[in-house]
N, C-alpha and C positions, 0 to 999 in steps of 0.2 A: 113780764119783762125778762129780758135775757139775763141769765146768770153765768158768771165766769166759772167754768169747771176746769180745774188744773189738769190738763191732759197732755199737753204738748211741751216738749223740752224747748226752752227758749234760751238762746245764747246771748245774753246781754249782761254785762258786768254791773254790779250795784254801783250807784253813785257814791262818790266819796263823801263822808260826813264833813260838815263844815267845822271850823275851829270852835264854834260855839256849842257844838253838839258832839262831845267826845264819846266814843263808843263805850258802853258798859258791858259787863259780862255776868251771866248767870250760869252756874254749874250745878249739874246733878250727877249721879253716879256714872251715867253713860252718855250724857249730852252736855254740850257747851253752847250757849247762845250768846252771841255778840250782838248788841242791839243799840240803835239810835232812833230817837223820835217816838218811842213807845214806852209805856210804864213797865216796871219790874214784874207786875202781876201778869202781863201778857208774855213777857220773856219766860217766866216760870211756867206758864201754860204751854208754850211752844216746847220747852224742854220736857215737860211731862208727857205730852203727846208723842214726841219722838222717842222718849224712853220706853213708854208702854208699847208703842208700835214695834220698836226694835226687839223688845223682849218677846212679843208674840211671834215675830218672824223667826226667831231662834227656837223658842220652846214649842210652838205649834207646827211650824213648817220645817224646822231643822236647817234653815237657810244661813248662809255665811254673811254675817253682818259685822261692821267694824266695832271695835271695843268702845269707841267714842264717836258720836256723830256731832259734827260742828255745824251750827246754823248761824247764818248772818241775816239779821233782819234790819232793814233800813226803811224808815218812813220819811219821805221827802215829797212835798207837794208838786215838785217838778217832774216826778216819775210816774209811770204807769204800773199797775200791779203786775209783777212778774215772779215766776218761781222756777228754779231749775236746780239740778244737782250735778256734781262732777262725776257721778257714777261710782264713787269710791266711799267717801265718808263726809262729804260736805253738801249742805243745802243752802241756797241763796233765795231770800224772799225780799222783794222790794215793794213798798206800799206808798200810797199818796199821803196817808196819815193813819193814826191809830184807829180811826173810825172804820178803815177797811178791814179790821179784824172782827167786826161784829158778825153775828150770825148771818148766813146767806140771805135770809129773808130781807135784811136791810142793806147789807153790803154787796149782795149779788156775787160774792166770791166764796168759794169753798176752801177756805184756808186749812181747816183741820183735815179734811180729806186730802188736800194737796200735799201736806206734809207726809201723810201715809203713802200717797202715790209715789213720791220721790224715794221713800224707803223701798218701795217695790222695785224701782229702777236699780237702786244699789244692790239689792239681793240678786238680781240677774246679771248686771254689768260687772260685778266683782268677780264673777265666775266665767261667764261667756264673754271674752274680750274681743273676739273676732265675730262680729255680728253682721257682716256685709250681706248675708243671705236673708236676714230678717226683714219682713215688711213692717210698715207702721202698725198694722193690725196685730202683729206678733209682739213687738217690743212695747208699744204703748198699751196694747190690750192686756198684756201681763201686768203692767203697773196699775191699770185700772181695776183689774180683778183683785190683785193682792191688796192694793190700796183700799178697796171697798171692804175686804175682809178684815184688814187691820183697823179700819174705823170701828167696826163692830167689836173687835177685841179691846180697843181702847175704852169703848163705852162699858163693856163688861167689867173692866178693871176699875175705872174711875167715875163712870156715870156722867151726868150733866155737869158735875163740878169741875170736870177737866178744862172747861172753857169759861172764861170770865163772863161772857155774855151767854148765859146758860140756855141750852136748847137740846132737844132730843136729836142729836146728830146721827142717830142710826138711820135717819131718812137719807143721809148722804152716803151711806155704805151699801151693803148688799141689797137693801130695799130699792135704792135708786137704780142699781145695775139691773135688777130683775124687771123694773118698770121699763127701762130702756129696751130690754130684750123682748118684752111683750109687745112693744110698739114696732116701729120700723127702725131697727138699730143701724147706726152708722158704722163706719169701718172699725173704729176703736171698740165700741161696745160689742160688736160682733166678734172681734178677736177675744175680748174678755170672756164672752160667753163660751168660746171654745176652750179657753183655759179652765173655766168652771166645770165644763163637762169632763175634761181630763182629770181634774181633781176628784170628781165623783168615781172615776175608774181606779186611779192609783193611790188616792189618799193624799192628804196634805204633806205628810213627811217624805213622800217620794219625789217631790219637785226638786229637792237638792240633788238627789241621785241623777235625775234626768239632766239637769243643768251641767253637772260634771261630765256626763256622757257626751253631751253635745259639744262641750268645750274641747273634749279630747278627740272628737271625730275628725277624720281627714275629709274635709268638705271641699268639693270641687265647685268653685264659684259659678261655672257654667251650668252645672246640674247638681246642686247641693242636696236635693231631696233624698237621693238613694242612701247617702251616708247618714243623714239625719233619721231616716226611717229605721235603718239597722240599729242605730244607737238607741232609739226609742224602744223598739221591740225587745232589745236585750235587757232592758231594765226590769221587765216583769213578764211572766208567762200568762197573758190574759188576751184572749182573742178579740176583746173589745178594743184593744189598742190599735190594731190594724184598721178596724172600721173607723175609729176616730181619726187616724192619720189620713185615710182616704178622703175624708170630708174636709180636713184641715189643711192639707198640704198647699192647695191653691191659695188659701187665705194667708198662710204664714210664710211661705217660701218665695223669695225673689230670685228668679233666674236671670243671669246676666248673659244675654245673647252674645255668642262669639262671632267675630267677623268672619266673613267668607274669604278674607285675604289670608292665605297660609304663609305667614312670614317665616323666613329662614333666620338662623342665628349663626354667628361666627365667634371665634375667639378674638380677644383684643389684638393678638399678634398677627391676625390675618387681615387687619385693616391697613389701608395705604396711609401714608403721611398726608397731612393737610386737612384740617377740619372745615366743614361748611357749617357756619353758625347762623341759625334762623332766629329772627326776633320780630315781634309785632310792636313791641313797646319802644318808647323813645329814650329809655335808660334813666328817666328822671322820676323817682318815686314821688307821688303826690298824695298817697293814702294807702291804707292797708285794711284787709278784711279777714275774718275767720268765720266760716259758715258751719253751723251744726247741721248735720244731715245733708251736707252738700260738698262740692269740690270746686276747684278752679281749673279752667281749661282754656287752651288757646289753639286755634286752627292754623295749620301750616300747609304750604305747598312746596314741592320740590320737583324739578324736572331734569331730564337729561342724564340719568344714570341709575345704577343699582345701589341706592343709598341705605346706610345702616345707622340707626340711632345708637350712639355709644355713650352719651352723657346728657343730663338735663341740668340746666342752671336755673335756680330759683332765688329770687331776692325776697328775704323774709327773716323772721326771728321767732324763736320758740318762746312761749310765755307759760307761766304756771310755776310749779314747784321747781326747786333747784335741780333735783335729780330727774333725768328724762324718764317718761313713762316706759314700761317694759314692752308695750305693744309696738307694732310697726305702723308707719304710715305707708301710703301706696302711691306709686306713679303708674299711670296706665297709658299705654300707647293704644289709641283707638283709630278706627277708620273714620271716614267723613260722616258716617251715620251714627257715630258715638258707640259703636260696637267694639268690644275689647279685642285687640290683637295680642297684647302681652300685658302682664301684671308684674310690677317690680315691687315687692314688699321691702321696705328699708327701715332701719332703726331711727327712732326719734332723735337719738344723740347726734345725728348728722347736723342738726340745727342747734347752734348755741343760743342761750338766752341773751337778752340785752338789745343793743341797737340792731336794726335790720341790716343785712349784708347779703352779698351774692354767695350762694352755696352751690358748688358744682358737684353733681352726684353721678359717678359712672354707673352704667347699667349694662347688662348683657347685650352686646351688639345685635340689634334686631332690625331686620329689613322693614322699611316703611313704604307704603303706597304713595302715589303722587300727591294725594291729599290725605291729611291725617290730623288727629287731635291729640295733644298731650294734656292729660288731666292729673292733678294731684289732690289727694284726699287725706285729711288728718284725723277724722273722727273726733273733732274737738269738743271740749266741754268748757265750763267756766274756769277751770284750773289747769287745763292742758290744751295745747294746740300750737299752731304756727300762724302768725299773721303774714299773709302773702301780700306783697306790695303791688300797687297799680299806679299807672301814670295818670295824667290829667285828661287826656283826650283819647277816646276809644276809636279803633279802626273798624269796629264791627266784627272783629275776629276773636274776641274773648267771650267765654261762656261760663255758666255755672251749672252744677249738676254732678251726677255720678253715672258711670257707665251702667246701662240697664235701667236707670231710673229717670231718664229724660234729660234733655239739655235745654237751657234757657240762655238767651242772649244777655250779655252784660254790657251796659252802655256807659258806665261811670268811668271808663278808662280801659287800658289794656293791662292784663296781668304781666308782671315781670317774670315770665317763664320763657326759657329759650331752649332750643334744641341744638345739639351738636351732632352732626352727621359725618360719616366717612364712607368712602368707597372701598370695596375689597381690593387687596393687592393685585388680584388677577385683572382688575379693570384699569390699572395704572399703565398707560401706554409708554411711559418714559422709563419703565423698569424692565430689565430683562426677565422674561417669563421662565419659570422652572421647567 
């Protein structure tokens, strides 16, 4: 029978507890578990696993971990099992009932491993905030590798007593990863295997140094490998690192092909008066979405002039914590094949929290081809992101995806994303030319 292995980040907010099931809280030194629908013994076990896994990540690997990890556990028969993290200090676990917490043999869910897997994401995401160059094999493979190692560390500290339904959960740790690698590994185990090989070269404690070096590297989205390679080789003088990178680069690094359209840019003062505003939506919000690992795009066409994109209007609202995250979101101008023409990184603070509204964002005036796509990406999690509004009926011109990662049609409506275009002053026949 198939077992659920917590490997993929899923962006679904936990269901709210009913009035008859008020959340309770269990606290340990470095973990806080808010829980509904499960007993205190299970909440204590969750806190213990998180506490032990966090300590191992710090003491054995030297990784940056939060002082306190907050875990929300909700058991609701209307829900499906889901697990995700905000990448900073929070983990969300939704179950159908307490029975889903039993050992994998009965529940077919790797809950204990899953908690350690999410700690792995925290260890990376807290340091490497711009991860557009990472493939799934790199990001999820790391969480699979470290999560497997942390499972073993939890067992070494607490043994079978760590989980109320006692079992030898070392079978869910490095043993399982090695079995996967000995068979025909998929994308994520294959990535985890590369992280394991790197650990054999540099040692556990050197991962923190590598993450810091990659976070500080000046990475070109079109060709990120060169900067990443330099940063890696600078962490240690070991010839094996170059050989490891030569085998790993194609697995870990996502190149974002650049468009063949060589766009020019202008200063705002070089634009003629009178904006051309393009829209596919009907202006009536009927829903909203936030996609983990994806973006929102709209196809546009413009004819009869040398047009420059100068602003993008987006109907949406930021969700999550009151203070905007420090990272940027991105607006991409792409050609009709979804290849990047220009990338505009912008602060999250552009979007207020609360009710959705139109937000108009100026960008460097950039020439557009006759057919182009505007895409916005927020790298969202359960506690940060922007809900982008859509209307009720799609025109067939809205898409989801990210440049370089494929594009998919979106049929549930049109995104309320609009383009504001201008002609250059030299194209204004009604003005005297200099």
